[in-house]
Steps between C-alpha positions, in 0.01 A plus 500: 500500500206747474470399130598139404482376141555122532352269242388166660534174312627661187772352291758762423646547161694786327199727519370660815182348644352845600508803278394866498469562874501869594539627858492874478431804725421318819594559863622204699519529885718196588643354819745274330747513208339290226280707280500321154598138443457378137568170333475444126360837415554709191416858408464593870502867616531629850496878454401807702426328827572613844625258770489608865576292824185484712656397832193310579667163542856373550665380181509117497555381149838338413499660151687842523453596135239752412478371144561147371487388140544127419504398139348834395563724195412846373445650853508867558528649856527888511374816660413327830534687828642310796450682833762521775497183709393250222734214526433328171745693269674174394414332159535124403513395141542136389462329161283631221648791313672716758628743241129582409420594865537880537504638862566860576472686821391209721779575745410861537339577831310824566265642774136439406 
């Protein structure tokens, strides 16, 4: 993924290892689906970003999800713009507190 939050060597408990990550108002020109992959993260926001396919390279990654959250909680994804042709509109959520992961508009695709 373009942004990967992956603690190395950490022992996981009930609390997220990483906290307070804000990814806001950026433009991502990507050639493949994975944009954000997070493990054991809390209080994470991904808001107001634009994701556009670059077409520079052929997609090669096996992961087809644009967003992956493993063992995460208190995640907010909203007001992002996905350009036509971006293939990573799927979301994967496992473990953590899935009810505290709020995602709106990730599947919406627009020109831009």
